[in-house]
N, C-alpha and C positions, 0 to 999 in steps of 0.2 A: 281700504284695510281697520279706517278707525270702527267702522260699522261692522265687523264683524267680529263672531264670541271666539272666544279664549280656545276652544278646541278646535276652530276651520283656523284658526291664527296657527296653531301646531301643524296643519293638514299642511297649509300654505309654507311655514316657514323650512318644513325638516323631510320630506314626503319626496321632492321633486326628484331627487339621484334614484334613486331606488325603482319609483316608476316607468322613468324613460328606460334605465340600462335594463328593465324587465317588458318592455314592449309597445309601451305608452306614449303615443308619439309627445313632444315636448307642447304643444299646441292645444292639444286636449288637454292635458295640467292645468296648461297657464285659461284655459274657457273655463275649464270649473272652477277654477281658484278664482276667477277674477268677478264670474257671474254670481259665486251662490255666498249669501250673507251671512247663514247661521250652519251649524254643523247636523242639525235635525232633516237638510235637505240634502245633503252630503250621497248620498247612498243611492236618491235616486236619478240625481242626477248627471253619476257614472253611469249607472244602468242606461239612460239614455244616451250616451255617446256609446254602448256596446250596442245600439240596434244601429246606431247608422254605419256603424263597422260591419254589422253583419247584414244589412240589406245593400253593402259591398259586397261583401261575399254571394248572397245570392245572385247578385244582378251576372258575377265571374261567373258562375257555375251554367247559367243560362246560357251563356258567352262559348260557353267550354277551357275557362282559361282556369283548371283546376288550382294550382301552385297560387295563383293571385288571391283566391276562395278562401285557402286554406291559412295566408297569411292574414285576410280580411277576420277571418275567425279566430285564428288565434288572439288579432288585436282586439276584439268585441268580449271577447273571453277575460281578457287581461281588465280590459275597464270595469266588468260587470266583480270582479273577485275583487275589487280595489274599492268599489264602492263599500262592498259587506265587510270587507276584512277586518276590520275594528268596531263594525256599527252595530255592537252590540244588545246597544238600548233600546233597540226595535226588534225583536227577533223575526217577528211576522215580515218586515221588508227585507232584514237581512237574507232570509230564507229565497224571497220571492225572488231577489237577487242574484244569489249563489246559483241557483236553478238556470236563470240563462247561463251562468259561467261554465258549469259544467256542457251544459248542452251546446254551446257554442263551441266551445273546446273539444267535446264529440265530433262537430265537424269538422272543427279543423285537421284532427288527428286524420280525419277518412281519407281528404287530400292531401295533406303533406307529402315531404319527401326527406326519409321515408315515412312510412304511414307507420301509425302507432292501435298498438291494442289495447281495449279497456279488458282491466284483470280486477279478481277480487281471490281477496286472501283470507280466510277466515282466521283468528286471534280468537279465544278468549271472547266462543259465538259471538262476536262483532265481525261483518262483512267490511271489511277494509277495500277499499276501492283504489285502483292502483293505474297506470298507462305505463305502459313497457313501448318501450322504443329501441328499434335494431339496425344499425349498421348495412349499407348493403352490400352483397358479395361479402360477407364473408360468415363462414360457418363457426356453430359455436361462440360468437365472443362472449370474450370476459363483461361480469354487469356492474356497473356502479346503482348500487340502492341511494335513491336520493331523499333525505328526511325532510321532512316542511318543518319549520318555525310554531311560535306563538297564532301567527295571524297569516302568514303562508298557506298556499296550498298548492296539489300537482297542476290547477291552471297556468300558474302565473312560471312556470318553470321551464318553457320553449328555450330564450336564450340559455341558459343553464346547460339545459342538457344539449345542446349544440354543439359545446366543446369539446363533450367526449364522443358525442357519434360522427363527428367530423375524423376522431382520433382510432376508431374502431371498434369502439366500447359501445355496448348495450348500454340503455339507461330505463332504470325501474325508482319512477314517483310513483309518493301515494302516501295517502290521508290516513293518519297514524291515531289513536284514539286522541279525541281532543281536538283531532285537526281537519280541514276541512268536511266533507263529507261524511266524517266520525264525528263529529262535534258535537251536532246533534240526540247523539246515542250512547256515548261515552265521553268521562272526563280525561282529560290529561293524565297519558301514565307516565312517571315520574320514569318507573324501573324500565326502560325502554326498549332493554334490550331483550324483552320478553316477545314485542310484536314485530322485531327484527328480525327474531329466531324464526318466526312462522314466514316472512318474507325468504328468509333462505330455504328454509327446507320447501317451498314452493318453486323457487329456482331450481333447486337440486331434483327436484320433480318435472323439469322441464327440458327434452331433449334437445332442443334448439339453443340452447344458453350451456358456457363454460362454470358448470359449479365451484368449480375447485378455485375459478379467481373472479373472485367476488368483492369488490372495494365498496365502504361505504362514504357519502357526503353528508353533509348536515348547514343546514344556514343559519343565523340566530341560535333562537332556541334548540332548534335542529344542532347547530355546533354544540352542542350536552350533550343532545341524544347521541349524536354517529360517535364520540368516544366512548359515551356510557357504554352502548353496543359492542365495541371493537374489545372494552376492555372483559366484557363475559363471554364472547362468541369466538372463536379461535377461526372459523372459518370464514371472518374478515381478514382480507390479505394486505387494505392498503384502507389508511381515513382521512380524510380532508374536514377540517373543523372551521367554519366562518364566524367570528366574530360571537363565538360561543359562550357562556357563561360557565365556572369554573364549578362557583355554588351560587344558585340560584336566588337566595334565603341573601347574600351579600348584596344582591341587587335590588332586591325588590323593592326597600324604602325610594327609589333613587328613581324607576323606572317612569317616564311618563304619565301621567293620568289617563288615557287612551288604552294604553298598555295594557296599565294594569286593571282594568276595570275588563279588559279580555281574558286576563287573567282569574280573575276569581269567577268568570263566567263560564270559562272552556276547563278550571279547574272544577265548576258544580260546587263551589264554595260558598258559604253563606254571607260572607261579611270580609270584610279585610282582615283581621284579627286569622280567623282562619285559612287563609290564602297563604299567610305568610308564615304558618307553618308548615302548611299542603308544601310551602318553597322550599323548603329546610329539608326534605327530601331528596330535592334535584342538586345532588355533591358528589363530585368525582373525587373528594380526598383523598377514600380511601380504596378507591377500583384505580386511579389513573395509572399505578404504578403498576398494575398488570396489561399495560396496552403492549402487545409484542408487534406488532407492527408496525410497516413504517408510518407515519402520519405527520400529516400536512397543515400548519396553524396560521390562519389571519387572523391580525390584530387591526384593527383602526385606532390611531392617537387622536380623533376625534372622536371618537364614537357617544354621542350621548344617550344610548339606550345601556348596552356594557358596557359597564371601563374595561379601559383595554388593558389593566391588572387582570381580569378575569384569562384573558387569552396567556399570559407569562404566568399566571399560575399550570396550569394546562404546561404550559412547552416546562415548565420544569420542576412539576410532578411525573412527568414519565422517563421510565429507564432507556425506550431503545430510540431508533432514529426519530430524529426530529426535525425538519425545514419549517423556523419559524418565519414568518414572511409579516413582520411587521410596517406596516404602513401607516406612517407617522403623519401627515393628512390624510388618514383614511376614516370616512366617516362609520358608522353602523352597518357593517357589512359589506362595509368601503366600497358601500355603489358609486359615491365619487370618484373612487380609481380603477374602475373596476379592470383598465388595463395593466395595471401594475399587477394583478392574481389571475384573473381568471382565466387564461390561457397558459400561462406558467405554471399554475396545477395541475390543468386538464396536462398539460406534458409530464410533468413529476410521475402523474399517476400513471399514464402513459408508456411509459420508462418500467413501471412496476410491473404490469397486469399481461400488458400488449406480447411483452416477451417471449 
C-alpha cells in the first residue's frame, strides 16, 4: 500500500462495497487493488478483467449455456464500467473502456432472463439510451424509471433492477444528460425533471407498459434527480431516493477529489469555481415541498460522499407520505448494508404500484 498513489489508495479504501454489491467479484477487486500501483493504470486493469469474463461468456454461448453467458457478460460490463467511471483525466482511455462496457452489457441483455431491450429516448436533441426490462408473464407491468448518479451508468444496474423485476415491475434505466453514453455529448442537467418528462412520454407511447403506474428511483446524485423530477411531474406515482444530496452546493467542497474531478468534467465546467456555481442549481429546497407521491429515502450514517444531514433535510422538507430508512452504519448508498434497504424499498414500492 505504501507505494500506491493517493487516488488509488482512495479507491482501495472506499469502493469495495459498491463494486461487490453491484456485481464485481471480490477477488477481482482485490486483484486489481493489490496489483495496481498508480491510478493511471486503473482503467486498463479493469478492462483486462472485463475481457476475462467476456471470454467466459463466449465459451458459454458456444456450449449453449445462455444464462451463464448472460452472467459472464454482465460481470464483464460491470468491470469495464468501474474502470471508466471516474477516469476523466484520460478521456480517450475512458471512452475505449466504456465502449466495451456497453457492448458487453448488450450481449448480457440478449441472453438474460428476462431479456432486455435497448431503447432510444430523444430529449432536447439528445438521444438518451436506456435499457428496458420487463417481468415475464405480466401484461402491461408498472414501470420503475432508474436515474443514474454522477459516475453510475445503466450498465451497473443489473443487481438493482433484479429486485423490482422479481416483484412484477418493469425497469427502465437510462443515461441522462452528462451520464453514461450521454456524457460525451451533453453536460449534467440540474433541472432533471426535463429529461425524465421525456422518459415518461416515451412510456406513455408504449402499449406494453402501464403508464398510469410509473415510479422513479435514483442513486447517489440520482437521489437528487429522482425527487427533483417527482416534485415537478405528477405522473410519478412513487419515488425512491438513495443517499442523494438536498443541495449539491452544500456537499461540493466536501466530496472526494476524484468525485469532484468527475463533476467538473461532466458538468462541462472550466474550473472549480465555475463548478461550484453550477452545483448551486442542484437544490431541492424550493421544490421538495411539492412532492405529493409517497417517498422512500435512504440515508447512510457513515456516508463520506453525501453527509447524512442531506437525506434528513429531504425527509423534513416533504409534506406528504415519507418512509425514512436511516442506516446508522451505512456508507454511501449504504452499499455495505444493502440487506437493510434493497429488498425493503422494493417491497415498499410493490405495495404502491403493483396493486
